[in-house]
N, C-alpha and C positions, 0 to 999 in steps of 0.2 A: 479477455482484457488484452490488451496487445503493448507489450513497452517497447516505445522509442526514444535511446539515446539518442543526443547529437553532441556539437560539441560547447554549444553553450545549456541546454536542458536536457531533461529527464520528462518526456511523456508517457502518462498513464493511460493509452486509450480505452474506453469503456465498449462495450455494444451496448448497442441503441436494450437492448433485456435489462443489462443490468446498470445500467443508467437509470430507465423508471424502475427497476424490483431496488434496487441500491439505494433510491431518490439521492442518489450525485455526478454530478457530471464530469469528464476524463479529470485528468488530473497535469499538469504541469508546472513545473518548479526547477527554475535557474540554479545548474550546478553548484554560481555562488551562494546558493543558498540554503545546499543542503550538505550536511555534519553528524558526525556519533552513526555513520554506516557501522551497520550487522546484521550477518546472518543467521537465520532462525533453522535450524532443523525440524522445527516444529510446531509451526507457527501457531493453532486452531488453540494446542495451548495455548497464550499468550494471549489471542481475541477472547475465549472465551475464560479470563480472569480479568477481562477490561473492564468488566461491567456493565452499563444499560448500550446497547448500541439500539440505533436507526438503521434500517432498511434492510435488502433478504441477508434472511440465516437460514443456513440447514445447519441447527448443531451436528458438528464434531465432523461436516463436507464438506463444506462451503458459504462465504464470507463476501458478499461485497456490500460492508458497513462503514459508515460512523457515531462514532462515540457520541452520545444523547450532548455533550457541548461541544462537538462540532472540530475538538482538537485533534483526532488521531480518524485515520481511516486505512481501512483492509478490504483487501481484493487476496484477499486464498485460500487453497483449495488444502485438500487432508493429502498427506504421502508427497505434497510438492514444495522442496524448502522455500526460504523466502526475503526476504533483503528488506531491511525494517529502518530509517534512515527518520533525521528529523529535519523541522527545516524548516524556516524564516521568512519571514516578509511574504508570508500565504494569508496571511489574513488570521482567520481564528486555529487553520491548521498547525496544527505544531509537529509530529510524526504522522511516516505512512509507512506501510507493510504492506508487504507486493509479493504475491506467492509467482516463482522461476523456476523454468527447472536448470537453467544455469548462474542460480543465484551465486554459486560465490563466486561468480568472474560476473558478471554485475558489478557485485560489491566489490569490487578491484576494482573497476573501471569507473565507483562514483567517489571513491577514493581519491581518486587522479595518483 
């Protein structure tokens, strides 16, 4: 997974394997539609509590998945902090959580 942040949008680009096993495509969201940005030091705990998921799940290690209602998406790994943010105007998707070594800096950029 790679994160690309431009002046207009954030893109979460998944590798081919992540797309196939995670049962989802890359995610692109306009920055105007991003809100409620948070940094999570232990994102796996939140994923494990979120209920049913579809996609690639290696419990307590790595997740590339969506909630069963398709309203949340996670691309997170153990030991790496994550940025979680709410989205609008993205179909059923309401929240995205992604691991990033520079999660705090990414969160600050998303907050504008």
